[in-house]
C-alpha positions, 0 to 999 in steps of 0.5 A, a space after each residue: 572162816 577166811 576173809 575171802 569166805 566172809 566176803 563171798 558169804 556176805 555177797 549171797 553165795 558160797 566162796 567157791 572151790 577150796 584152795 589147792 596145795 600151794 605148788 608151782 609158780 610164785 606170785 609174780 608168775 601167777 599174776 602174769 598168768 591171770 593177766 594174760 588170760 584176762 587180756 585174752 578173754 577181753 580181746 576174744 570177747 570184744 573182737 569176736 562179736 563187736 561187728 554184730 553189735 554194731 550191725 544190730 544197733 544200726 538195724 534198729 535205727 541207730 546212727 553211726 555216732 549212736 552205734 559207736 556210743 552203744 558199743 562204748 557203753 556196753 564195753 565200759 558197763 560189762 567191764 565195770 560189772 566184771 571188776 565189781 562182781 569178781 572182787 566182791 565174790 572172789 570168783 571169776 565172774 566174766 561179763 559180756 554183752 548179749 551176742 545172741 541179742 545183738 544177732 536178734 537185733 541185726 535180723 530186725 527192722 527199725 520200729 516205729 519211734 526209731 532208735 529212741 523206741 529201741 532204747 526204751 525196749 533195752 531198758 525194759 529188757 534190762 529191768 526184766 533181768 533185774 526182776 528175774 534176779 530177785 525171783 529165787 525159784 529161778 536161782 534154785 532151778 539153775 543150780 539144780 542143772 545136772 553136772 553132766 548136762 552142764 559139762 556137755 552144754 559147755 563142750 557144745 559151746 566151745 567145740 566150734 571155736 576149738 575147730 578154728 585153728 584147723 580152719 585157720 591153717 586151711 584158709 591162711 596156711 602160712 599165718 595160721 600154721 605159724 600161730 599153731 606151731 608157735 603155740 605147740 613149740 612153746 607149750 612143749 617147754 612151758 605150757 604157761 606161755 603157749 597161748 600168750 606166745 600165740 597171741 603175740 605172733 598173731 598181733 605181729 602178723 596182723 600188724 605186719 600185713 595190715 595197713 591202718 591209717 590215722 583216718 581209719 582209727 578216727 577218734 580214740 574216745 567216741 563221744 557218749 550219745 544220750 538217747 531219750 527213751 520212748 516206750 512203745 508197745 511195738 518195741 516192747 513186744 518186738 524187741 524187749 521181750 525177745 531180747 530178754 528171753 534170748 539173753 537169759 536162755 543163751 547167756 545168763 543160764 549157760 554163764 552160771 552153768 560154766 561157773 558151776 562146771 568149774 567148781 564155783 557156785 555163786 547164788 544166781 539171783 544176785 548175778 542176774 540182778 547186777 548184770 541187769 542193773 549195769 544194763 540199765 546204766 548202759 541202755 540210755 547210751 545205746 547199750 542193748 544188754 549186759 549179761 554173764 559170759 559163757 565162753 570167756 567165763 571158761 577161759 577165766 575159770 579153769 586152770 589156765 587162769 592159775 593153779 589156785 581156784 580161789 585166785 582166778 578172780 584176778 583174771 576176770 577182773 583184769 579182763 574187765 579192766 581191758 574191756 573198759 579200755 577197749 570201750 574208751 579206745 573203741 575207735 582204735 580197737 574197732 579199726 585194728 580188730 576189724 582189719 584182722 582176719 576173723 579166722 586168726 582171732 578165732 584160732 587164738 581163742 580156740 587154742 586157749 580153750 582146748 583145755 576147757 573143752 577136754 575137761 568138759 568132755 570128760 565131765 560129760 561122759 564119765 558117768 555111763 548112766 548119764 552119758 546118753 543124755 549128755 551126748 544129746 545135750 552136746 549134739 543139739 548144742 553144737 548143731 547151732 539150731 535156733 528156734 524163736 531166736 534162742 540159741 542151741 545151748 538152751 535147746 541142747 540143755 532142754 533136750 538132754 534134760 528131758 532125756 535125763 528126767 525120763 531115764 529117772 522116771 522110767 524103769 530100766 531094763 
């Protein structure tokens, strides 16, 4: 057993995919590739939803300073968690804040007790995630998700973002087309550098067309604000329980599925437990929830992060480091990303995820017997339907799983 296998086994999960024959770029090129993907994952993850996080925290009573503190706490906690888990398991474990949880908060009203009561609810939700990590039947259930359905759910999650390049060309023809053309041209000669080239072009164009003053940047390092929690029944029922449900259903379960689709099979329980623990650490400073990532997990777990699956953990670890830096420099990051047109940032992410989308579509429909259930999963997931604040990814998996089970119970004609 290799050192990586020993470390992974001691952490409670398999070591991941077997190494591929060593071919292609050397160590330096592999590190550049992993670093580029990790930085893209962090940039995309932060920029695509930080505004929702700020809005959600504000809606439940946070002041501007408390909301900035919460954003910083979340960024540092999820970055540190990604570094810790990726290096410990030697797998590309990407960690994020709960975007659906933030959306849930954004649609809520301030509860009695103000932000202190909301922080108490954040602590309860994080504690419930830790408890879930200790409940082994859930881990076995997650591991039993059929691969075609997991692939279909992943495709449904990725498809809307992969449409972004076309939308960017329509909304901002000159800039959007420049990003796409550079990506295509560079990819024709060197696929490895296609997405990094598109990122560089996007940053240059955003910088050239946007004026950001020193006053806009504000303090580079927001001050952490420690909030004494207040535990109230109203906040637990109205915030903690819904936040726990949407985080597990819309983030942690899809996050495990994404890893499984890409050949990594860690034991789910410890991952849930550790993300919950880092969530507990961030909550007193305003962080609402830390959990496994799904979309950025696809970036770090597929071949874009390197030819050898056993070394792709570097991308997730580097992405975690970038999250920490974004959190510590939240003032500048928020100003720059907030000034950028969202369609351009999404366009870069969509280009980076095209390969993952293609792989997941193939995995979803290859087996004719499972194709119909997989398509149902895909359609419901991509539809964006939500019930009880839970996103379409969960309902897609539920609908496809019901059809999948029915086909195996009923006799075929």
